[in-house]
PAVOBA-824111 format. One record per residue (C-alpha): residue in three letters; chain; x, y, z. Coordinates in Angstrom, 2 decimals. Example, Ala and Ser with C-alpha at 12.3 -4.5 7.8 and 13.67 -1.06 7.14 Angstrom:
<nodes>
[node 'ALA' 'A' [12.30 -4.50 7.80]]
[node 'SER' 'A' [13.67 -1.06 7.14]]
</nodes>
This chain:
<nodes>
[node 'MET' 'A' [11.19 -39.97 -29.49]]
[node 'THR' 'A' [9.33 -37.29 -31.38]]
[node 'VAL' 'A' [5.82 -36.91 -32.73]]
[node 'PRO' 'A' [5.36 -35.76 -36.35]]
[node 'SER' 'A' [3.84 -32.29 -36.39]]
[node 'SER' 'A' [1.20 -33.44 -38.88]]
[node 'VAL' 'A' [0.00 -36.10 -36.43]]
[node 'ALA' 'A' [-0.20 -33.70 -33.52]]
[node 'ALA' 'A' [-1.97 -31.07 -35.60]]
[node 'SER' 'A' [-4.60 -33.52 -36.85]]
[node 'PHE' 'A' [-5.68 -34.16 -33.26]]
[node 'GLU' 'A' [-5.33 -30.66 -31.90]]
[node 'ASP' 'A' [-7.32 -29.00 -34.69]]
[node 'ASP' 'A' [-10.59 -30.75 -33.94]]
[node 'PHE' 'A' [-11.71 -31.95 -30.52]]
[node 'PRO' 'A' [-15.20 -33.50 -30.57]]
[node 'ASN' 'A' [-17.39 -32.55 -27.63]]
[node 'ASP' 'A' [-18.29 -36.20 -27.01]]
[node 'LYS' 'A' [-14.75 -37.57 -26.86]]
[node 'VAL' 'A' [-14.26 -40.87 -25.01]]
[node 'ILE' 'A' [-10.78 -42.35 -24.60]]
[node 'LEU' 'A' [-9.78 -46.01 -24.31]]
[node 'ALA' 'A' [-6.68 -46.27 -22.09]]
[node 'GLY' 'A' [-4.72 -49.30 -20.97]]
[node 'ASN' 'A' [-1.82 -51.61 -21.73]]
[node 'CYS' 'A' [-1.20 -53.30 -25.04]]
[node 'GLY' 'A' [-3.29 -56.45 -25.30]]
[node 'VAL' 'A' [-6.15 -55.53 -22.97]]
[node 'GLY' 'A' [-8.59 -55.28 -25.89]]
[node 'LYS' 'A' [-8.79 -51.57 -26.74]]
[node 'THR' 'A' [-8.82 -52.08 -30.49]]
[node 'THR' 'A' [-11.16 -55.07 -30.22]]
[node 'LEU' 'A' [-13.67 -52.97 -28.26]]
[node 'PHE' 'A' [-13.21 -50.04 -30.65]]
[node 'LEU' 'A' [-13.99 -52.21 -33.68]]
[node 'LEU' 'A' [-17.01 -53.72 -31.93]]
[node 'PHE' 'A' [-18.26 -50.19 -31.26]]
[node 'LYS' 'A' [-17.57 -49.13 -34.86]]
[node 'GLU' 'A' [-18.60 -52.20 -36.86]]
[node 'GLY' 'A' [-20.78 -54.19 -34.45]]
[node 'ILE' 'A' [-18.74 -57.37 -34.82]]
[node 'PHE' 'A' [-16.04 -59.11 -32.80]]
[node 'LYS' 'A' [-12.70 -59.60 -34.52]]
[node 'GLU' 'A' [-9.83 -61.77 -33.35]]
[node 'ASP' 'A' [-6.16 -61.61 -34.33]]
[node 'ILE' 'A' [-6.28 -57.88 -35.07]]
[node 'PRO' 'A' [-2.95 -56.46 -36.33]]
[node 'SER' 'A' [-1.30 -54.05 -33.90]]
[node 'ARG' 'A' [-2.33 -50.45 -34.55]]
[node 'THR' 'A' [0.40 -47.82 -34.34]]
[node 'MET' 'A' [-1.81 -44.73 -34.62]]
[node 'ALA' 'A' [-5.00 -43.70 -32.88]]
[node 'ALA' 'A' [-8.37 -44.04 -34.55]]
[node 'GLU' 'A' [-11.74 -42.47 -33.83]]
[node 'HIS' 'A' [-15.35 -43.22 -34.63]]
[node 'GLN' 'A' [-18.52 -41.32 -33.79]]
[node 'LYS' 'A' [-21.78 -43.12 -33.14]]
[node 'GLN' 'A' [-25.27 -41.95 -32.23]]
[node 'TRP' 'A' [-28.11 -43.88 -30.64]]
[node 'GLN' 'A' [-31.12 -43.25 -28.43]]
[node 'ILE' 'A' [-31.88 -44.10 -24.80]]
[node 'ASP' 'A' [-35.41 -43.42 -23.58]]
[node 'GLY' 'A' [-35.96 -41.07 -26.50]]
[node 'ILE' 'A' [-32.80 -39.06 -25.78]]
[node 'ASP' 'A' [-30.13 -38.74 -28.46]]
[node 'ILE' 'A' [-26.71 -39.98 -27.36]]
[node 'SER' 'A' [-23.52 -39.15 -29.25]]
[node 'MET' 'A' [-20.08 -40.61 -28.54]]
[node 'THR' 'A' [-16.77 -40.35 -30.38]]
[node 'LEU' 'A' [-14.61 -43.25 -29.25]]
[node 'PHE' 'A' [-10.82 -42.91 -29.50]]
[node 'ASP' 'A' [-8.66 -46.01 -29.70]]
[node 'THR' 'A' [-5.28 -44.97 -28.33]]
[node 'ALA' 'A' [-3.46 -48.01 -29.71]]
[node 'GLY' 'A' [0.27 -47.31 -29.77]]
[node 'VAL' 'A' [0.09 -44.87 -26.86]]
[node 'ASP' 'A' [0.70 -47.77 -24.47]]
[node 'LYS' 'A' [4.21 -48.19 -25.90]]
[node 'GLN' 'A' [4.86 -44.48 -25.63]]
[node 'MET' 'A' [3.60 -44.47 -22.05]]
[node 'GLN' 'A' [6.19 -47.11 -21.18]]
[node 'TYR' 'A' [8.84 -45.08 -22.99]]
[node 'ASN' 'A' [7.99 -42.05 -20.87]]
[node 'VAL' 'A' [8.28 -44.11 -17.69]]
[node 'ASP' 'A' [11.65 -45.58 -18.74]]
[node 'HIS' 'A' [13.04 -42.24 -20.03]]
[node 'PRO' 'A' [11.83 -39.49 -17.65]]
[node 'ASN' 'A' [14.04 -36.86 -19.30]]
[node 'ALA' 'A' [12.70 -37.51 -22.79]]
[node 'ARG' 'A' [9.00 -36.79 -22.34]]
[node 'THR' 'A' [6.90 -36.54 -25.48]]
[node 'ARG' 'A' [3.77 -34.45 -25.87]]
[node 'LEU' 'A' [1.61 -36.97 -27.70]]
[node 'ASN' 'A' [-0.25 -38.03 -24.56]]
[node 'SER' 'A' [-1.64 -34.54 -24.05]]
[node 'VAL' 'A' [-2.87 -34.47 -27.64]]
[node 'TYR' 'A' [-4.75 -37.72 -27.23]]
[node 'PHE' 'A' [-6.33 -37.04 -23.86]]
[node 'ARG' 'A' [-6.99 -33.30 -23.98]]
[node 'LYS' 'A' [-10.65 -32.28 -23.69]]
[node 'ALA' 'A' [-11.89 -35.83 -23.21]]
[node 'LYS' 'A' [-15.35 -36.16 -21.69]]
[node 'ALA' 'A' [-14.69 -39.68 -20.45]]
[node 'ILE' 'A' [-11.75 -42.05 -20.03]]
[node 'LEU' 'A' [-12.13 -45.82 -19.83]]
[node 'PHE' 'A' [-9.24 -47.34 -17.87]]
[node 'MET' 'A' [-9.11 -50.84 -19.32]]
[node 'TYR' 'A' [-7.40 -53.94 -17.99]]
[node 'ASP' 'A' [-7.45 -57.63 -18.84]]
[node 'MET' 'A' [-9.09 -59.52 -15.96]]
[node 'THR' 'A' [-6.75 -62.46 -16.69]]
[node 'SER' 'A' [-3.65 -60.25 -16.30]]
[node 'GLN' 'A' [-2.55 -58.93 -12.93]]
[node 'ASP' 'A' [0.07 -56.72 -14.57]]
[node 'SER' 'A' [-2.45 -54.94 -16.78]]
[node 'PHE' 'A' [-4.54 -54.08 -13.73]]
[node 'GLU' 'A' [-1.60 -52.81 -11.68]]
[node 'SER' 'A' [-0.55 -50.57 -14.59]]
[node 'LEU' 'A' [-3.74 -48.53 -14.20]]
[node 'VAL' 'A' [-2.03 -46.52 -11.47]]
[node 'THR' 'A' [0.63 -45.45 -13.97]]
[node 'TRP' 'A' [-1.98 -44.70 -16.63]]
[node 'ASN' 'A' [-3.94 -42.50 -14.22]]
[node 'ASN' 'A' [-0.82 -40.61 -13.12]]
[node 'GLU' 'A' [0.47 -40.09 -16.66]]
[node 'ILE' 'A' [-2.87 -38.90 -17.97]]
[node 'HIS' 'A' [-3.02 -36.24 -15.25]]
[node 'LYS' 'A' [0.52 -35.16 -16.10]]
[node 'TYR' 'A' [0.02 -34.82 -19.83]]
[node 'GLY' 'A' [-3.58 -34.22 -20.67]]
[node 'VAL' 'A' [-6.20 -34.13 -17.93]]
[node 'ARG' 'A' [-6.24 -31.82 -14.94]]
[node 'LYS' 'A' [-7.63 -33.17 -11.69]]
[node 'THR' 'A' [-10.09 -30.28 -11.70]]
[node 'ASP' 'A' [-11.51 -31.25 -15.10]]
[node 'ASP' 'A' [-15.11 -32.42 -15.12]]
[node 'ILE' 'A' [-14.47 -35.80 -16.66]]
[node 'ILE' 'A' [-16.06 -39.22 -16.30]]
[node 'LYS' 'A' [-13.68 -42.03 -15.42]]
[node 'ALA' 'A' [-14.51 -45.71 -15.67]]
[node 'VAL' 'A' [-12.65 -48.89 -14.76]]
[node 'VAL' 'A' [-13.28 -51.62 -17.32]]
[node 'ALA' 'A' [-12.28 -55.27 -17.01]]
[node 'THR' 'A' [-12.14 -57.04 -20.37]]
[node 'LYS' 'A' [-12.30 -60.72 -21.41]]
[node 'LYS' 'A' [-15.06 -61.67 -18.99]]
[node 'ASP' 'A' [-15.62 -64.75 -21.13]]
[node 'LEU' 'A' [-12.34 -66.10 -19.66]]
[node 'GLU' 'A' [-13.71 -66.29 -16.12]]
[node 'ASP' 'A' [-11.77 -69.48 -15.34]]
[node 'ASP' 'A' [-8.51 -67.58 -15.95]]
[node 'ARG' 'A' [-9.42 -64.57 -13.80]]
[node 'GLN' 'A' [-6.54 -63.00 -11.87]]
[node 'VAL' 'A' [-8.23 -59.78 -10.71]]
[node 'ARG' 'A' [-11.32 -59.86 -8.49]]
[node 'ILE' 'A' [-14.02 -57.24 -9.01]]
[node 'SER' 'A' [-13.50 -56.13 -5.41]]
[node 'ARG' 'A' [-9.97 -54.98 -6.30]]
[node 'ALA' 'A' [-11.28 -52.96 -9.21]]
[node 'LYS' 'A' [-13.86 -51.32 -6.95]]
[node 'SER' 'A' [-11.15 -50.54 -4.39]]
[node 'PHE' 'A' [-8.99 -48.92 -7.08]]
[node 'ALA' 'A' [-11.97 -46.89 -8.25]]
[node 'GLU' 'A' [-12.74 -45.70 -4.73]]
[node 'ASN' 'A' [-9.12 -44.60 -4.24]]
[node 'LYS' 'A' [-9.32 -42.58 -7.46]]
[node 'ASP' 'A' [-12.74 -41.05 -6.66]]
[node 'ILE' 'A' [-14.43 -43.09 -9.38]]
[node 'SER' 'A' [-18.04 -44.00 -8.67]]
[node 'GLU' 'A' [-18.80 -47.71 -8.37]]
[node 'GLU' 'A' [-21.42 -47.09 -11.06]]
[node 'PHE' 'A' [-18.51 -46.79 -13.50]]
[node 'VAL' 'A' [-16.83 -50.12 -12.67]]
[node 'PHE' 'A' [-17.56 -52.63 -15.43]]
[node 'GLU' 'A' [-16.69 -56.16 -16.48]]
[node 'ILE' 'A' [-17.28 -56.85 -20.17]]
[node 'SER' 'A' [-16.59 -59.31 -22.95]]
[node 'ALA' 'A' [-16.16 -57.98 -26.48]]
[node 'LYS' 'A' [-16.29 -61.59 -27.69]]
[node 'THR' 'A' [-19.74 -62.39 -26.30]]
[node 'GLY' 'A' [-20.94 -58.79 -26.05]]
[node 'GLU' 'A' [-21.71 -59.18 -22.35]]
[node 'GLY' 'A' [-21.97 -55.81 -20.62]]
[node 'VAL' 'A' [-20.71 -53.78 -23.59]]
[node 'GLN' 'A' [-23.83 -51.88 -24.66]]
[node 'GLU' 'A' [-24.89 -51.40 -21.04]]
[node 'MET' 'A' [-21.50 -49.81 -20.33]]
[node 'PHE' 'A' [-21.76 -47.43 -23.29]]
[node 'ASP' 'A' [-25.34 -46.55 -22.33]]
[node 'ILE' 'A' [-24.37 -45.67 -18.75]]
[node 'ILE' 'A' [-21.40 -43.56 -19.86]]
[node 'GLY' 'A' [-23.38 -41.91 -22.65]]
[node 'LYS' 'A' [-26.15 -40.91 -20.25]]
[node 'ALA' 'A' [-23.63 -39.60 -17.72]]
[node 'MET' 'A' [-22.09 -37.38 -20.39]]
[node 'LYS' 'A' [-25.42 -35.60 -20.87]]
[node 'PRO' 'A' [-27.05 -35.36 -17.42]]
[node 'GLN' 'A' [-28.71 -32.00 -18.12]]
[node 'ARG' 'A' [-30.53 -33.33 -21.14]]
[node 'TYR' 'A' [-32.03 -36.10 -19.03]]
[node 'LYS' 'A' [-33.41 -33.48 -16.64]]
[node 'GLU' 'A' [-35.04 -31.36 -19.35]]
[node 'PRO' 'A' [-38.35 -33.23 -19.68]]
[node 'ARG' 'A' [-38.96 -33.12 -15.93]]
[node 'ALA' 'A' [-37.95 -29.44 -15.73]]
[node 'ALA' 'A' [-40.25 -28.56 -18.63]]
[node 'GLN' 'A' [-43.07 -30.44 -16.97]]
[node 'SER' 'A' [-42.70 -28.45 -13.74]]
[node 'LYS' 'A' [-42.70 -25.16 -15.66]]
[node 'CYS' 'A' [-46.05 -25.85 -17.25]]
[node 'GLY' 'A' [-47.52 -26.83 -13.89]]
[node 'CYS' 'A' [-48.49 -30.31 -15.09]]
</nodes>
């Protein structure tokens, strides 16, 4: 399995400094969340995407400008499984997608036990092919489809335990619904603020300098 050089080059040539990656199995809602972020509407029955897509968005929180370029890694889930099944035929596409990310959202479907358990593989593969453990990167654990509470298979306590084992702050454990919008903007706000901690300290620092 090879990656066209034109595809790899298009990602390697330009890494935004506000890059946020959506990672997780096929069907957990990566593309649905991406389109909600991009277009502000919920879409059902979205055709499977075979290539990644990106969209940059700016907004303000408490007068501070936030910028985020969200990457939908649709199609990478199939390649990830290929890498697991064929350890001697590793591709390099994963490193292209994940390199220089500022944040990674590990997504799972709260109604699917398998999608949650796969996060271990996603975390391991990402460290192998794109993100060093020493990188200063924000990681979040995101449960999707919160509107299907009656079909829940994964308790929030398990997600928090996974996060703790991976040194992910409980602050970055979320449960959201792209369908109802529950928790979505709050999640992006928290991650966006965490990506720019120094800018949130500037007003206070400036105030102390002037002796006010």
